[in-house]
C-alpha positions in Angstrom: -16.8 6.5 185.0 -20.1 5.5 183.4 -20.6 1.8 183.1 -21.7 1.1 179.6 -22.9 -2.4 180.1 -25.7 -2.9 182.5 -26.2 -6.6 183.2 -29.7 -6.3 184.6 -30.9 -4.4 181.6 -29.2 -6.7 179.1 -30.8 -9.8 180.8 -34.2 -8.4 179.9 -33.2 -8.3 176.3 -32.2 -12.0 176.0 -34.3 -13.9 173.4 -36.1 -17.2 174.1 -34.1 -18.9 171.3 -31.2 -21.4 171.1 -27.7 -20.1 170.9 -24.3 -19.6 172.5 -23.5 -17.1 175.3 -20.1 -15.6 175.9 -19.1 -14.3 179.4 -16.4 -11.6 179.7 -14.4 -10.1 182.5 -13.4 -6.4 183.2 -10.6 -6.6 180.6 -13.0 -7.8 177.9 -11.4 -11.3 178.0 -13.7 -14.3 177.4 -13.8 -16.4 180.6 -16.6 -18.8 179.7 -18.6 -20.0 176.7 -21.8 -22.0 177.0 -24.7 -23.2 174.9 -28.4 -23.0 175.6 -31.8 -24.2 174.2 -33.2 -20.9 175.6 -30.7 -18.1 176.0 -33.2 -16.2 178.1 -33.6 -18.9 180.7 -30.0 -20.2 180.8 -28.1 -16.9 181.1 -30.5 -15.5 183.7 -29.8 -18.5 186.0 -26.2 -17.3 186.5 -27.3 -14.0 188.1 -30.0 -15.3 190.4 -29.2 -16.4 193.9 -25.8 -18.1 193.8 -26.2 -20.3 196.9 -27.1 -23.4 194.9 -24.5 -22.9 192.2 -21.4 -25.2 192.1 -18.1 -23.6 193.3 -16.8 -22.9 189.8 -20.0 -20.9 188.9 -19.9 -18.9 192.1 -16.3 -17.9 191.4 -16.9 -17.2 187.8 -20.0 -15.0 188.3 -18.0 -12.6 190.5 -15.7 -11.9 187.5 -18.5 -11.4 184.8 -18.7 -7.8 183.7 -20.5 -8.3 180.5 -21.8 -11.0 178.1 -22.6 -11.5 174.5 -24.8 -14.1 172.7 -25.1 -15.6 169.2 -28.5 -16.9 168.1 -28.5 -20.1 166.0 -31.3 -22.2 164.4 -31.1 -25.3 166.6 -29.3 -27.1 169.5 -26.9 -28.9 167.2 -25.7 -25.7 165.7 -25.3 -24.2 169.2 -23.2 -27.3 170.2 -20.9 -27.0 167.2 -20.4 -23.2 167.7 -19.8 -23.7 171.5 -17.1 -26.3 170.8 -15.4 -24.0 168.2 -15.4 -21.0 170.4 -14.0 -23.0 173.4 -11.2 -24.3 171.1 -10.3 -20.8 169.9 -10.6 -18.8 173.1 -9.7 -21.4 175.7 -11.8 -19.6 178.4 -10.6 -19.9 182.0 -13.7 -21.5 183.4 -14.4 -24.0 180.7 -13.2 -27.6 180.9 -10.4 -27.6 178.4 -8.9 -30.4 176.3 -5.4 -29.0 176.0 -4.6 -31.2 173.1 -4.4 -29.7 169.6 -2.8 -32.6 167.8 -4.1 -33.6 164.4 -4.4 -37.3 164.3 -2.6 -39.1 161.5 -4.4 -41.0 158.7 -3.4 -43.3 156.0 -4.3 -42.0 152.5 -4.6 -44.2 149.4 -4.5 -41.9 146.4 -7.2 -43.7 144.4 -7.8 -40.3 142.7 -4.6 -40.7 140.6 -3.1 -43.2 138.2 -1.1 -45.9 140.0 -2.2 -44.9 143.6 0.3 -44.4 146.5 -0.1 -45.1 150.2 0.8 -42.0 152.3 0.7 -40.6 155.8 -1.3 -37.4 156.2 -2.9 -35.3 158.9 -5.4 -33.6 156.6 -8.5 -35.2 155.2 -9.6 -33.6 152.0 -12.6 -34.2 149.7 -10.2 -35.1 146.8 -11.4 -38.6 145.7 -8.7 -40.4 147.7 -9.5 -43.0 150.4 -8.6 -42.2 154.0 -8.2 -44.7 156.9 -7.9 -43.7 160.6 -7.4 -41.9 162.7 -4.4 -43.7 164.2 -3.4 -43.0 167.7 0.2 -42.1 166.8 2.5 -41.5 163.8 4.4 -44.6 164.8 1.3 -46.7 164.2 0.9 -45.2 160.8 4.5 -45.6 159.9 4.5 -49.3 161.0 1.4 -50.0 158.9 2.8 -48.3 155.8 6.1 -50.2 156.2 4.1 -53.4 156.4 2.1 -52.5 153.2 5.3 -51.6 151.3 7.0 -54.8 152.4 3.9 -56.8 151.2 3.3 -54.9 148.0 5.8 -53.2 145.5 3.8 -50.0 145.0 5.3 -46.7 144.1 6.4 -44.1 146.7 7.4 -41.2 144.4 5.2 -38.2 143.7 5.7 -38.0 140.0 2.8 -37.0 137.7 2.6 -40.2 135.7 0.0 -38.7 133.4 2.7 -36.4 132.1 6.1 -38.0 132.9 5.5 -41.7 132.4 8.5 -43.2 130.5 10.4 -39.9 130.6 12.5 -40.4 133.7 14.9 -43.0 135.1 13.6 -45.4 137.7 14.6 -44.9 141.4 16.5 -47.4 143.6 13.2 -49.0 144.8 12.7 -50.3 141.2 16.1 -52.0 141.1 15.8 -53.7 144.4 12.3 -55.0 143.7 10.4 -52.6 146.1 8.5 -51.0 143.2 7.1 -52.3 139.9 8.2 -49.1 138.3 5.0 -47.6 136.8 7.1 -44.5 135.9 8.6 -46.6 133.1 5.2 -47.2 131.5 5.5 -51.0 131.5 3.3 -52.0 134.4 -0.2 -53.5 133.9 -2.6 -51.0 135.5 -5.1 -53.8 136.2 -2.4 -55.8 138.1 -1.4 -52.7 140.0 -4.9 -51.8 141.0 -5.5 -55.3 142.2 -2.7 -54.7 144.7 -4.3 -51.5 145.8 -7.6 -53.3 146.3 -5.9 -55.8 148.6 -4.3 -52.9 150.5 -7.7 -51.3 151.0 -9.0 -54.6 152.2 -6.2 -54.8 154.7 -6.8 -51.2 155.9 -10.5 -52.0 156.3 -9.6 -54.7 158.8 -10.5 -57.6 156.5 -7.2 -59.4 157.0 -8.9 -62.8 157.3 -10.6 -62.3 153.9 -7.3 -61.1 152.4 -5.4 -64.1 153.7 -7.9 -66.4 152.1 -7.5 -64.5 148.8 -3.7 -64.8 148.9 -3.9 -68.5 149.8 -5.9 -69.1 146.7 -3.2 -67.3 144.7 -0.5 -69.4 146.4 -2.2 -72.7 145.6 -2.8 -71.7 142.0 0.9 -70.7 141.6 2.1 -74.0 143.1 -0.2 -76.0 140.8 1.2 -74.1 137.9 4.8 -74.9 139.2 5.4 -71.2 139.7 7.2 -71.9 143.0 8.8 -68.5 143.2 5.5 -66.7 143.2 4.0 -69.3 145.6 6.9 -68.6 148.1 6.1 -64.8 147.9 2.5 -65.4 148.6 3.4 -67.7 151.5 5.6 -64.9 153.0 2.8 -62.4 152.7 0.5 -64.8 154.6 3.0 -65.3 157.3 3.4 -61.5 157.7 -0.3 -61.0 157.9 -0.7 -63.8 160.5 1.9 -62.1 162.6 0.0 -58.8 162.5 -3.3 -60.6 163.5 -1.6 -62.2 166.5 -0.6 -58.8 167.8 -4.1 -57.4 167.6 -6.3 -58.2 170.5 -9.9 -59.1 169.5 -12.2 -57.4 172.1 -15.5 -57.3 170.4 -17.6 -59.8 168.4 -19.3 -56.8 166.8 -17.2 -55.9 163.8 -18.3 -52.2 163.5 -15.9 -49.3 164.4 -16.1 -48.2 168.0 -14.5 -45.8 170.4 -14.6 -46.6 174.1 -14.1 -43.7 176.5 -13.3 -44.2 180.1 -12.2 -41.8 182.9 -10.3 -41.7 186.2 -10.5 -38.7 188.6 -7.7 -37.6 190.8 -7.5 -34.7 193.3 -7.0 -31.9 190.8 -6.8 -33.7 187.5 -8.6 -36.2 185.3 -7.3 -38.8 182.9 -9.5 -39.7 179.9 -8.6 -42.9 178.1 -9.9 -43.7 174.6 -9.6 -47.1 173.0 -9.9 -47.2 169.2 -11.6 -50.4 168.1 -11.8 -51.1 164.4 -13.5 -54.3 163.0 -13.5 -55.8 166.5 -9.8 -55.3 167.2 -8.0 -52.7 169.4 -5.8 -50.8 167.0 -4.6 -48.2 169.5 -5.4 -46.0 172.5 -4.8 -42.5 173.6 -4.9 -40.8 177.0 -5.5 -37.2 178.0 -4.7 -35.5 181.3 -7.0 -32.6 182.1 -7.0 -30.1 185.0 -10.0 -30.4 187.3 -9.4 -27.8 190.0 -13.2 -27.1 190.5 -14.0 -30.8 191.0 -16.5 -30.9 188.1 -19.2 -33.6 187.8 -18.1 -36.6 185.8 -20.8 -36.2 183.2 -19.8 -32.5 182.6 -16.2 -33.6 182.0 -17.3 -36.4 179.6 -19.6 -34.1 177.7 -16.9 -31.4 177.3 -14.3 -34.0 176.3 -16.5 -35.6 173.6 -17.3 -32.3 172.0 -13.7 -31.0 171.9 -12.2 -34.4 170.9 -14.5 -35.1 168.0 -14.3 -31.5 166.8 -10.6 -32.1 166.1 -10.9 -35.5 164.4 -11.9 -36.1 160.8 -13.2 -39.7 161.5 -16.1 -40.6 163.8 -16.9 -44.3 164.5 -20.3 -45.8 164.3 -20.5 -46.5 168.0 -19.1 -44.6 171.0 -19.3 -46.1 174.5 -19.1 -43.9 177.6 -19.3 -44.8 181.3 -22.4 -42.7 182.2 -25.2 -40.7 180.7 -24.5 -37.1 179.8 -27.1 -34.3 179.6 -26.7 -33.4 175.9 -26.3 -36.9 174.5 -29.0 -36.4 171.8 -27.6 -33.2 170.2 -24.1 -34.6 170.3 -25.3 -37.8 168.6 -27.1 -35.8 165.9 -24.0 -33.6 165.4 -21.7 -36.7 165.1 -24.1 -38.4 162.8 -24.0 -35.4 160.5 -20.2 -35.3 160.6 -19.9 -39.1 159.9 -22.7 -39.1 157.2 -24.5 -42.0 158.9 -26.0 -42.7 162.3 -23.7 -42.5 165.3 -24.8 -44.1 168.5 -23.6 -43.0 172.0 -24.2 -45.7 174.6 -23.6 -46.6 178.2 -22.9 -50.3 178.5 -24.7 -52.0 181.3 -23.7 -55.7 181.0 -21.9 -58.3 179.0 -19.0 -57.8 176.6 -19.3 -54.0 176.3 -19.4 -53.5 180.1 -16.3 -55.6 180.6 -14.6 -53.6 177.9 -15.5 -50.4 179.6 -14.0 -51.6 182.9 -10.8 -52.4 181.1 -10.6 -48.9 179.6 -11.4 -47.3 183.0 -8.7 -49.4 184.6 -6.2 -48.2 182.0 -7.3 -44.6 182.7 -6.5 -45.1 186.4 -3.1 -46.7 185.6 -2.3 -43.7 183.3 -3.5 -41.2 186.0 -1.2 -42.9 188.6 1.7 -42.9 186.1 1.3 -39.5 184.5 -1.1 -37.5 186.7 1.4 -36.6 189.4 3.9 -35.6 186.8 1.3 -33.3 185.1 0.2 -31.9 188.4 3.8 -31.3 189.6 4.6 -29.5 186.3 1.5 -27.4 186.6 2.3 -26.4 190.2 5.9 -25.6 189.3 4.7 -23.2 186.6 2.3 -21.6 189.0 5.0 -21.1 191.6 7.4 -19.7 188.9 4.8 -17.2 187.8 4.0 -16.2 191.4 7.8 -15.7 192.0 7.9 -13.5 188.9 4.8 -11.5 190.0 6.4 -10.9 193.5 9.7 -9.9 192.0 8.1 -7.3 189.7 5.4 -6.4 192.3 2.7 -7.0 189.7 -1.0 -6.8 190.6 -1.8 -10.1 188.9 0.0 -13.3 187.9 1.3 -12.9 184.3 -0.4 -15.9 182.8 0.3 -14.7 179.3 3.9 -13.5 178.6 5.1 -12.2 175.2 8.8 -11.9 174.7 10.5 -10.0 171.8 13.9 -10.3 170.3 15.7 -8.6 167.4 18.3 -10.4 165.2 20.6 -8.9 162.6 24.2 -9.1 161.3 25.5 -5.6 160.4 22.0 -4.6 159.4 21.6 -7.5 156.9 18.0 -9.0 156.9 17.0 -7.6 160.4 14.1 -9.6 161.9 12.0 -9.6 165.0 10.4 -12.4 166.9 7.5 -12.7 169.2 7.2 -15.8 171.4 4.3 -16.5 173.8 4.2 -18.4 177.1 0.8 -19.2 178.7 0.6 -20.7 182.2 4.3 -21.1 182.1 4.4 -23.2 178.9 5.4 -22.2 175.4 2.4 -21.6 173.1 4.0 -22.1 169.7 0.8 -21.6 167.7 0.9 -17.9 168.8 4.6 -17.3 167.8 5.1 -14.6 165.2 8.0 -13.4 163.0 8.5 -9.9 161.6 10.7 -8.9 158.7 11.9 -5.4 159.6 10.8 -2.9 156.9 11.6 0.6 158.2 15.3 0.0 159.3 18.2 -0.7 156.9 21.0 -0.1 159.4 21.8 -2.1 162.6 19.4 -0.2 164.9 17.8 -2.6 167.4 15.9 0.2 169.1 14.1 1.3 165.9 13.6 -2.4 165.0 12.0 -3.1 168.3 9.7 -0.1 168.0 8.6 -1.2 164.6 7.8 -4.8 165.8 5.8 -3.7 168.8 3.9 -1.1 166.8 2.9 -3.6 164.2 1.9 -6.2 166.7 -0.2 -4.0 169.0 -1.8 -1.8 166.2 -2.9 -5.0 164.5 -4.2 -6.3 167.8 -6.2 -3.1 168.5 -7.7 -3.3 165.0 -8.7 -6.9 165.5 -10.3 -6.1 168.9 -12.5 -3.4 167.2 -13.5 -5.8 164.4 -14.4 -8.5 166.9 -16.6 -6.1 168.8 -18.3 -5.2 165.6 -18.8 -8.9 164.9 -16.9 -8.4 161.6 -14.3 -11.1 162.3 -13.9 -14.0 164.7 -10.9 -14.3 167.0 -7.5 -13.7 165.4 -3.9 -14.1 166.4 -3.2 -10.6 167.7 -6.3 -9.8 169.6 -5.2 -11.4 172.8 -2.9 -9.1 174.7 -0.3 -10.2 177.2 -0.2 -9.6 181.0 3.6 -8.9 180.7 5.9 -7.9 177.8 9.5 -9.0 177.9 12.2 -7.6 175.6 15.6 -8.9 175.1 17.8 -6.1 176.3 18.4 -3.5 179.0 16.9 -0.1 180.0 17.0 1.3 176.4 14.9 -1.5 174.9 12.5 -1.4 177.9 12.0 2.3 177.5 11.4 2.0 173.8 8.7 -0.7 174.5 7.0 1.4 177.2 7.0 4.4 174.9 5.3 2.4 172.1 2.6 1.0 174.4 2.0 4.4 176.1 1.5 6.0 172.7 -1.1 3.4 171.8 -2.9 3.9 175.1 -2.0 0.5 176.5 -1.0 -0.2 180.1 1.0 -3.4 180.0 4.0 -4.0 182.3 7.3 -4.2 180.4 10.6 -5.7 181.6 13.9 -6.4 180.0 16.0 -9.6 180.1 19.7 -8.8 180.5 22.7 -11.1 180.0 26.2 -11.2 181.6 29.5 -11.0 179.8 29.3 -14.7 179.1 25.9 -14.2 177.3 24.0 -16.0 180.1 20.8 -14.6 181.5 21.6 -12.4 184.5 18.4 -10.7 185.6 15.4 -8.5 184.9 15.2 -4.8 184.2 12.0 -3.3 185.6 11.2 0.3 186.5 14.8 1.2 185.5 16.2 -1.2 188.2 17.9 -4.5 187.8 16.3 -7.4 189.7 18.3 -10.5 190.2 16.5 -13.8 191.0 18.1 -16.8 192.7 19.5 -18.9 189.9 18.0 -22.0 191.5 14.5 -20.5 191.7 11.7 -21.5 189.4 11.1 -17.9 188.5 14.7 -17.6 187.2 14.5 -20.8 185.3 11.3 -19.6 183.6 12.8 -16.3 182.4 15.9 -18.1 181.3 13.8 -20.5 179.2 11.8 -17.6 177.7 14.9 -15.6 176.8 16.6 -18.6 175.2 13.5 -19.5 173.2 13.0 -15.9 172.0 16.6 -15.7 170.8 16.4 -19.1 169.1 13.2 -18.3 167.3 14.6 -14.9 166.1 18.0 -16.2 165.0 16.6 -19.2 163.1 14.4 -16.9 161.0 17.3 -14.4 160.5 19.6 -17.2 159.3 17.0 -18.5 156.8 16.5 -15.0 155.3 20.2 -14.3 155.3 21.1 -17.5 153.5 18.4 -16.9 150.9 19.6 -13.4 150.3 23.3 -14.4 150.1 22.4 -17.3 147.8 20.3 -15.0 145.6 22.9 -12.3 145.3 25.6 -14.8 144.1 23.8 -16.5 141.2 20.5 -14.8 140.5 22.1 -11.8 138.7 23.4 -14.1 136.0 21.2 -14.2 132.9 20.1 -17.8 132.1 20.6 -19.1 135.7 17.2 -20.2 137.1 16.3 -22.5 140.0 17.0 -25.8 138.1 20.4 -24.7 136.9 21.2 -23.4 140.4 20.4 -26.8 141.9 22.5 -28.6 139.2 25.4 -26.3 139.8 25.4 -26.9 143.6 24.9 -30.6 143.0 27.9 -30.7 140.7 30.3 -28.3 142.6 28.9 -28.5 146.2 30.0 -24.9 147.1 29.8 -21.4 145.7 33.6 -21.1 145.8 34.0 -24.1 143.6 31.5 -22.6 141.1 33.5 -19.3 141.1 36.8 -21.0 140.4 35.4 -23.4 137.7 36.5 -23.0 134.1 34.1 -22.6 131.2 34.6 -26.2 130.2 33.9 -27.4 133.7 30.8 -25.3 133.9 29.6 -26.7 130.5 29.8 -30.3 132.0 27.0 -29.5 134.4 23.6 -31.0 133.5 21.4 -28.5 131.7 24.2 -25.9 131.0 25.1 -24.8 127.5 28.3 -23.0 126.6 26.8 -19.6 126.3 25.3 -19.6 129.8 28.5 -21.1 131.2 30.6 -18.3 129.6 28.2 -15.7 131.0 28.6 -17.2 134.5 32.3 -17.4 134.2 32.6 -13.8 133.1 30.2 -12.6 135.8 32.5 -13.8 138.6 35.6 -12.4 136.8 34.0 -9.0 136.5 32.9 -9.1 140.2 36.5 -9.9 141.3 37.8 -7.0 139.2 35.3 -4.6 140.9 36.2 -5.9 144.3 39.9 -5.3 143.6 
């Protein structure tokens, strides 16, 4: 076979410009992404004598079959593109922050009349004010509860521009937890003054807020309004309780993140302390794999890029434990993201140095507490995959497994599911559902063929588009090392036939169950292979089969319930979504609706006698047809 990509020839074509380079293996999979001020100089370094390369690079270079590059205008653009590509592709030899959580924020909807205070994970340019990120949803919920206990603001999502005064107030109005702006009798100036105080509180200016409330309390007592004075006193006591819980760690009142690290044998713990207005408002830890014993500054650099890529808020100051190579472009990138200057510093002495030591100590405590657990789980997954590889006599460990299941009831709403396990763990972001289109009878074989065809044809098309640089990475372009289907020899042979027709050489096995519907073993090469039920390999395939079945049946149930609900009421003229809801609210079940008289149907909110009569006659005609 003629090798189309000649590394030596392609190295000569590299430009002396900034950009991102992408290393690929023999299967075309991306195994490393890096950035460079000069693509020409940086990429060539990999293929010179490898004696001075660190262990990871020596191993990686052996697997490089081809590379690509993307030219950008400057180093900051290269840094951003590198971080985005690492997040999307998760290359094997990059340091990976395996944490895709979207941090929660508190949103004050100052872009609407009578603003609300909400929890959100999306920061939009919509005119509202956002505060955060908070280290956990619990922290956000606690803060919102405190605010709602202090201030009777609305929690509903009504459009008060249109509906003010047209609806009944909710329970919060009657128990004094909301002033009831929906009724149209709330002074907007008074309401907005509460919002101003809430924003002051969220900005960390509790001391200033307490002084403001104290002035109100003294004024109310002087005017003999002791009820209001008592409310202000309770607000002050609540705020003082909050202040006592927050540890003041910095005399500098700017927002800061402090990042410390502890290294173990094969893993690293990164600890981040979130400091807002001089107080620690939360912390978060991250356990990362470090099998190649990377340099501390490389780990820190990779963490900072991936962590702040996924957060909407960047503080004014970031403290790290040692200098990193690309500190200047990272600082410029974060400054652009924040909209004002961001400083990354290494504290040498004094208050900041002591704070860094505290964060590093916490990182070590977390590593001791969770590191072994993380490492043990990782090694168990590796052993389970190795047992599976040996049982099936596969050439390589199946790091990516896709499992498929079909669910239907007598051919009604047949659906297929695709679940994905990577490195022995469920990767729910890659799960997919398929509504079967070509089969209207209970035929699991044809349904499975349709699902696999749609999945892999889409994947092949995406691979072509990626090669032509017409699209970036999409959900179907990554192919599995092993396909699992829920079923025996018949389903396996269907899957093999589909893949063979598409020119794909991917191993396929079936997961079979016993008479009690419990996982029994694997069908592979038309033979049943039974693993020891106590083995890690068996536990893994059991987990995969149960997850595939759960995912398929949950989708099937939702479609079936929608279809059944639709068929019962949607054929009746005059019955829309609102009337459907009111009917079920009044009668609770479809059987009660069917047996109701015209008078009883007329009593439902929004129903007139003509529609009630049509509904009554509809079910009587249906009963006559069924008889």
